C-alpha positions as CSV (number, residue, x, y, z in Angstrom):
1,M,14.4,-82.4,-13.1
2,N,10.7,-82.0,-14.1
3,S,10.1,-81.6,-17.8
4,I,9.4,-78.1,-19.0
5,E,6.8,-77.3,-21.5
6,T,7.9,-75.6,-24.7
7,P,8.8,-72.1,-23.5
8,L,7.3,-68.9,-25.0
9,T,9.3,-66.2,-26.5
10,L,9.0,-62.8,-24.9
11,Y,7.3,-61.6,-28.1
12,S,4.8,-64.4,-27.8
13,L,4.0,-63.5,-24.2
14,N,3.7,-59.8,-25.0
15,N,1.5,-60.7,-28.0
16,I,-0.8,-62.7,-25.7
17,V,-1.0,-59.7,-23.3
18,H,-1.7,-57.5,-26.4
19,N,-4.6,-59.7,-27.5
20,V,-6.0,-60.0,-24.0
21,I,-6.0,-56.2,-23.5
22,S,-7.5,-55.6,-26.9
23,D,-10.3,-58.1,-26.2
24,A,-10.9,-56.9,-22.6
25,L,-10.7,-53.1,-23.3
26,P,-11.9,-52.6,-26.8
27,S,-13.6,-49.2,-26.2
28,R,-12.3,-45.7,-25.6
29,Y,-12.4,-44.3,-22.0
30,W,-12.5,-40.9,-20.5
31,I,-9.8,-40.6,-17.7
32,T,-8.5,-37.9,-15.5
33,G,-4.9,-37.4,-14.5
34,E,-2.1,-34.9,-14.0
35,L,0.4,-34.3,-16.8
36,S,3.8,-35.0,-15.2
37,E,5.7,-34.9,-18.6
38,V,4.9,-33.6,-22.0
39,R,7.4,-34.1,-24.8
40,E,6.9,-33.1,-28.4
41,T,8.9,-34.8,-31.2
42,A,10.3,-33.3,-34.4
43,V,7.7,-35.1,-36.5
44,G,4.8,-33.7,-34.5
45,H,4.0,-36.6,-32.1
46,C,3.5,-35.9,-28.4
47,Y,4.5,-38.3,-25.6
48,I,3.0,-37.7,-22.2
49,E,3.2,-39.2,-18.8
50,L,0.0,-39.2,-16.7
51,V,0.1,-39.6,-12.9
52,Q,-2.5,-39.7,-10.1
53,R,-1.7,-38.7,-6.5
54,D,-3.3,-39.5,-3.2
55,E,-5.5,-36.5,-2.3
56,E,-4.2,-36.4,1.3
57,T,-0.5,-37.5,1.1
58,Q,0.1,-36.4,-2.6
59,E,2.0,-39.6,-3.1
60,L,1.9,-41.3,-6.5
61,V,-0.7,-44.0,-6.7
62,A,-0.8,-44.6,-10.5
63,K,1.3,-43.7,-13.6
64,A,0.9,-44.4,-17.3
65,R,2.6,-43.4,-20.5
66,G,0.6,-42.0,-23.4
67,T,0.9,-41.0,-27.0
68,I,-0.9,-38.3,-29.0
69,W,-0.1,-39.0,-32.7
70,S,0.7,-36.0,-34.8
71,R,-2.5,-36.0,-36.8
72,I,-4.5,-35.7,-33.6
73,Y,-2.0,-33.5,-31.7
74,S,-1.9,-30.9,-34.5
75,L,-5.6,-30.4,-33.8
76,L,-5.8,-30.8,-30.0
77,R,-2.9,-28.5,-29.1
78,P,-4.2,-25.2,-30.6
79,Y,-7.8,-26.1,-29.5
80,F,-6.7,-26.7,-25.9
81,L,-4.6,-23.4,-25.9
82,E,-7.5,-21.4,-27.3
83,Q,-10.1,-22.8,-24.9
84,T,-8.0,-22.7,-21.7
85,G,-5.4,-20.0,-22.3
86,Q,-2.8,-22.5,-21.2
87,P,-0.4,-24.5,-23.3
88,F,-0.6,-28.3,-23.1
89,A,2.2,-28.7,-20.5
90,A,3.2,-30.6,-17.4
91,G,1.5,-29.7,-14.2
92,L,-2.0,-29.4,-15.6
93,K,-4.9,-31.7,-14.7
94,V,-6.6,-33.0,-17.8
95,L,-9.6,-35.1,-18.9
96,L,-8.5,-37.3,-21.9
97,Q,-10.3,-39.8,-24.0
98,V,-7.9,-42.8,-24.5
99,S,-7.8,-46.2,-25.9
100,V,-5.6,-48.8,-24.1
101,S,-3.0,-50.6,-26.1
102,F,-0.1,-52.9,-25.4
103,H,2.7,-53.0,-27.9
104,E,5.0,-56.0,-28.0
105,L,8.1,-53.7,-28.1
106,Y,6.9,-50.6,-26.2
107,G,4.6,-52.1,-23.6
108,Y,1.5,-50.6,-22.0
109,T,0.5,-47.2,-23.3
110,L,-2.5,-45.0,-23.7
111,D,-3.4,-43.6,-27.1
112,V,-5.0,-40.2,-26.7
113,C,-8.0,-39.5,-29.0
114,D,-9.6,-36.4,-27.5
115,I,-9.4,-33.9,-24.7
116,E,-12.0,-31.9,-22.7
117,P,-10.6,-28.4,-22.0
118,A,-13.5,-27.5,-19.6
119,Y,-12.1,-29.9,-17.1
120,T,-8.7,-28.2,-17.1
121,I,-10.4,-24.8,-17.0
122,G,-12.3,-25.8,-14.0
123,D,-9.2,-27.1,-12.2
124,I,-7.3,-23.9,-13.0
125,A,-10.3,-21.9,-11.7
126,R,-10.5,-24.1,-8.5
127,H,-6.8,-23.6,-7.9
128,R,-7.1,-19.9,-8.4
129,Q,-10.0,-19.7,-6.0
130,Q,-8.1,-21.7,-3.4
131,I,-5.3,-19.2,-3.6
132,I,-7.7,-16.3,-3.2
133,K,-9.5,-18.0,-0.3
134,R,-6.1,-18.7,1.4
135,L,-5.1,-15.0,1.1
136,T,-8.4,-13.9,2.4
137,D,-8.3,-16.3,5.3
138,E,-4.8,-15.1,6.2
139,G,-6.1,-11.5,6.2
140,V,-3.6,-10.2,3.6
141,I,-5.6,-9.9,0.4
142,D,-6.5,-6.2,0.8
143,L,-3.4,-5.0,2.7
144,N,-1.7,-3.4,-0.4
145,K,-5.0,-1.7,-1.4
146,K,-5.1,0.0,2.0
147,L,-1.8,1.8,1.4
148,E,-2.0,5.5,0.4
149,L,-0.5,6.4,-2.9
150,P,1.7,9.5,-2.5
151,L,0.1,12.8,-3.8
152,L,2.9,13.1,-6.4
153,P,4.0,9.6,-7.3
154,Q,7.1,10.4,-9.3
155,R,9.8,7.8,-8.1
156,I,8.6,4.6,-9.8
157,A,10.3,1.2,-9.3
158,V,9.5,-0.8,-12.4
159,I,9.5,-4.6,-12.6
160,S,9.6,-5.8,-16.2
161,S,11.7,-7.5,-18.8
162,A,14.3,-5.1,-20.0
163,T,13.6,-5.9,-23.6
164,A,9.8,-5.8,-23.3
165,A,8.0,-3.5,-25.7
166,G,5.6,-2.7,-22.9
167,Y,8.4,-1.3,-20.8
168,G,9.4,1.0,-23.6
169,D,5.9,2.2,-24.1
170,F,5.5,2.8,-20.4
171,C,8.6,5.0,-20.2
172,D,7.7,6.9,-23.4
173,Q,4.3,7.6,-22.0
174,L,5.7,9.1,-18.8
175,L,8.5,11.0,-20.5
176,N,6.3,12.6,-23.2
177,N,3.2,13.4,-21.1
178,R,1.5,16.6,-22.3
179,Y,1.5,18.2,-18.8
180,G,5.3,18.2,-18.5
181,F,5.3,16.2,-15.3
182,V,8.7,14.7,-14.3
183,F,8.9,11.0,-13.4
184,Y,11.9,9.0,-12.2
185,P,11.4,5.4,-13.3
186,R,14.0,2.8,-12.7
187,L,14.0,-0.8,-14.0
188,F,14.4,-3.8,-11.8
189,P,14.6,-6.5,-14.5
190,A,12.8,-9.8,-14.1
191,P,11.4,-12.5,-16.5
192,M,7.7,-12.0,-17.2
193,Q,6.9,-15.5,-18.3
194,G,8.1,-19.0,-17.9
195,N,9.0,-21.1,-14.9
196,N,11.4,-18.5,-13.5
197,A,9.0,-15.5,-13.6
198,E,7.5,-15.9,-10.2
199,Q,10.8,-16.1,-8.3
200,G,12.3,-13.4,-10.6
201,I,9.6,-10.9,-9.7
202,I,9.9,-11.8,-6.0
203,A,13.6,-11.2,-6.2
204,A,13.0,-7.8,-7.8
205,L,10.6,-6.9,-5.0
206,D,13.3,-7.8,-2.4
207,K,15.8,-5.6,-4.2
208,I,13.3,-2.7,-4.1
209,A,12.7,-3.3,-0.4
210,E,16.4,-2.7,0.3
211,D,15.9,1.0,-0.5
212,I,12.3,1.4,0.3
213,D,12.5,5.1,1.1
214,N,13.7,5.9,-2.4
215,W,10.4,4.9,-4.1
216,D,6.8,6.1,-4.2
217,A,5.3,3.0,-5.9
218,V,6.1,-0.2,-7.6
219,V,4.9,-1.0,-11.2
220,I,4.7,-4.5,-12.5
221,I,4.2,-4.5,-16.3
222,R,4.3,-6.9,-19.2
223,G,3.5,-5.9,-22.7
224,G,1.3,-8.2,-24.8
225,G,2.1,-11.9,-25.2
226,A,-0.1,-15.0,-25.2
227,T,-2.7,-15.7,-22.5
228,S,-0.9,-18.9,-21.9
229,D,2.1,-17.0,-20.5
230,L,0.1,-15.4,-17.6
231,G,0.1,-18.4,-15.3
232,C,3.0,-16.9,-13.2
233,F,0.7,-14.1,-12.1
234,D,-1.8,-16.7,-10.5
235,T,0.6,-18.1,-7.9
236,Y,0.3,-17.9,-4.1
237,D,3.9,-16.9,-3.3
238,L,3.9,-13.9,-5.7
239,A,0.4,-12.8,-4.6
240,N,1.4,-13.1,-0.9
241,N,4.6,-11.1,-1.4
242,C,2.8,-8.3,-3.3
243,A,-0.2,-8.2,-0.9
244,Q,2.2,-7.5,2.0
245,F,4.6,-5.3,0.2
246,P,5.0,-1.9,2.0
247,L,4.6,0.2,-1.2
248,P,1.6,0.5,-3.4
249,I,1.9,-1.9,-6.3
250,I,0.3,-1.1,-9.7
251,T,0.0,-3.8,-12.3
252,G,-0.4,-3.7,-16.1
253,I,0.2,-7.2,-17.5
254,G,-0.9,-6.3,-21.0
255,H,-4.0,-8.5,-21.6
256,L,-7.7,-8.1,-21.6
257,R,-8.4,-11.4,-19.9
258,D,-10.0,-11.8,-16.5
259,E,-8.1,-10.4,-13.5
260,S,-5.1,-12.4,-12.3
261,V,-4.6,-13.1,-8.6
262,L,-1.8,-10.5,-8.7
263,D,-4.3,-7.9,-10.1
264,I,-6.7,-8.7,-7.2
265,V,-4.1,-8.1,-4.5
266,A,-2.5,-5.1,-6.1
267,H,-3.2,-1.5,-5.0
268,T,-4.3,-0.6,-8.5
269,S,-4.8,-2.8,-11.6
270,A,-4.6,-1.5,-15.2
271,K,-4.9,-3.6,-18.3
272,T,-1.7,-2.4,-20.1
273,P,1.6,-0.7,-19.4
274,T,0.4,2.5,-21.1
275,A,-2.7,2.4,-19.0
276,V,-0.5,2.3,-15.9
277,A,1.4,5.3,-17.2
278,E,-1.8,7.2,-17.8
279,F,-2.9,6.3,-14.2
280,L,0.2,7.8,-12.8
281,I,-0.1,10.9,-15.0
282,H,-3.7,11.3,-14.0
283,S,-2.8,11.0,-10.3
284,M,-0.2,13.8,-10.7
285,L,-2.7,16.0,-12.6
286,T,-5.5,15.4,-10.0
287,N,-3.3,16.1,-7.1
288,E,-1.5,19.0,-8.8
289,T,-5.0,20.6,-9.3
290,M,-5.9,19.9,-5.7
291,I,-2.7,21.4,-4.5
292,T,-3.1,24.5,-6.7
293,E,-6.7,24.9,-5.4
294,L,-5.4,24.6,-1.8
295,Q,-2.7,27.2,-2.5
296,S,-5.4,29.5,-3.9
297,S,-7.6,28.9,-1.0
298,I,-4.8,29.5,1.5
299,A,-3.9,32.7,-0.3
300,T,-7.5,33.9,-0.3
301,A,-7.9,32.9,3.4
302,I,-4.7,34.9,4.3
303,E,-5.9,37.9,2.3
304,R,-9.3,37.8,4.0
305,R,-7.7,37.4,7.4
306,M,-5.4,40.4,6.7
307,E,-8.4,42.5,5.7
308,N,-10.2,41.5,8.8
309,E,-7.2,42.3,11.0
310,K,-6.7,45.6,9.3
311,R,-10.4,46.5,10.0
312,R,-10.0,45.4,13.6
313,I,-6.8,47.5,13.9
314,D,-8.5,50.5,12.4
315,T,-11.4,50.1,14.8
316,L,-9.0,49.7,17.7
317,T,-7.1,52.8,16.5
318,G,-10.3,54.8,16.4
319,Q,-11.1,53.7,19.9
320,I,-7.7,54.7,21.3
321,P,-8.5,58.5,22.0
322,M,-11.7,57.7,23.8
323,S,-10.2,54.8,25.7
324,T,-7.2,57.0,26.6
325,A,-9.5,59.7,27.9
326,L,-11.5,57.3,29.9
327,F,-8.3,55.8,31.3
328,M,-6.8,59.2,32.2
329,Q,-10.1,60.2,33.8
330,G,-10.0,57.1,35.9
331,Q,-6.4,57.6,36.9
332,R,-7.1,61.3,37.8
333,H,-10.0,60.1,40.0
334,K,-7.6,57.6,41.7
335,L,-5.1,60.4,42.2
336,D,-7.8,62.6,43.8
337,L,-8.6,59.8,46.2
338,F,-5.0,59.3,47.0
339,Q,-4.6,63.1,47.5
340,R,-7.5,63.2,49.8
341,S,-6.2,60.3,51.8
342,I,-2.8,62.0,52.1
343,E,-4.4,65.3,53.2
344,A,-6.6,63.6,55.7
345,A,-3.5,62.0,57.3
346,S,-1.4,65.2,57.3
347,P,-0.4,66.9,60.7
348,E,-2.0,70.1,59.6
349,H,-5.4,68.5,59.1
350,I,-5.1,66.6,62.4
351,L,-4.1,69.9,64.3
352,S,-7.1,71.6,62.7
353,L,-9.3,69.1,64.5
354,G,-8.1,70.4,67.9
355,Y,-5.2,68.1,68.4
356,S,-1.7,69.4,69.3
357,I,1.9,68.2,69.1
358,T,4.3,68.7,72.0
359,R,8.0,68.4,71.3
360,L,11.2,68.2,73.5
361,N,14.3,69.3,71.7
362,G,12.4,69.0,68.3
363,K,11.1,65.5,68.9
364,A,7.5,64.7,69.5
365,I,6.7,63.4,73.1
366,R,4.9,60.1,73.1
367,D,5.4,59.1,76.8
368,T,5.3,61.5,79.8
369,A,7.7,59.3,81.7
370,T,10.5,60.6,79.5
371,L,10.0,64.2,80.8
372,K,11.9,65.7,83.8
373,P,11.0,68.7,85.9
374,G,12.4,71.9,84.6
375,E,12.6,70.8,81.0
376,E,11.1,73.2,78.5
377,V,8.8,71.8,75.9
378,E,7.1,73.4,72.8
379,T,3.5,72.7,71.9
380,T,2.1,73.2,68.4
381,V,-1.6,73.9,67.8
382,A,-3.5,74.7,64.6
383,N,-2.6,78.4,64.6
384,G,0.7,78.6,66.4
385,T,3.1,77.3,69.1
386,F,3.8,78.0,72.7
387,S,6.4,76.9,75.3
388,S,5.9,75.2,78.7
389,V,8.1,74.2,81.7
390,I,7.7,70.8,83.2
391,K,7.0,71.0,87.0
């Protein structure tokens, strides 16, 4: 058996690796990666896991653990949230400044020193634009906008959290509107933030679709809250469902930020739940005014038509005597013509022209072959009759 040099302890080997890495990588480095895990500790530290995926296959090609110590994390977390509108959470792509370290007990890790929010903002914006482009390419992005909102949108399916203040404000606004319009809102509860929000809203839409004829419009509202909670409204599946929904969708997600993808595909977008309620009330008022004006126009048109018809009847009534006289004169003329025709065809008139009628036993003779010698016939002329004997 060959002799073995004095073996190293594990600590000694790890210490060598520690020194090598410290000597070889003494600086800080800006790196990009995707947060696959973010875990905060009770004492304020944050442990992360960074991954990199193949752009085509999306398979993992690199992974590393990282640490943001409490003194740094207490500054970076609010700064990142303020700049991006997103919490520092798994799923985001980030640009971090790190130093590389190797601890004899904990192994290889990255110590995070700084973060560049603009990189994450850019990635979020790119992702959002990709969704918008996909919806546009599929030809669905404007489908919901092309639907006609009913003239009197009273039956409202509301998707919101049951406990949301915005939902209460929305209902109060409709109930106490100064015009006395009646609305029939019904809540289809769904979470308005968090990982379950997207699927919860889609499930509520499916529920509404089961009784589609009972509703005039769908309202999706969310009252207040942090900008960081609005990510669920920038997803493809939710936007696609809303874009192709057969009822007009009105959104009021309660924030003055830029439009979400959901706002873009919705029939109408308002900033707050109360603004959505005002939109519905204004629609009722506008269309009620239009209907009232139409009713007035119809009544005026009917009255004008009746007046015109009355004048026409009066005119026709005045023309009846003259028309009747002309008609009777024409009929009398026709009777005179008929009378003359009848008189011209009468036996008396024919006899006056020099004709005669010879009868045998009271019947006019039309054929001499019917006569026999010795028979007595009677002949009528214009001024009398005479008898003859056939020889």
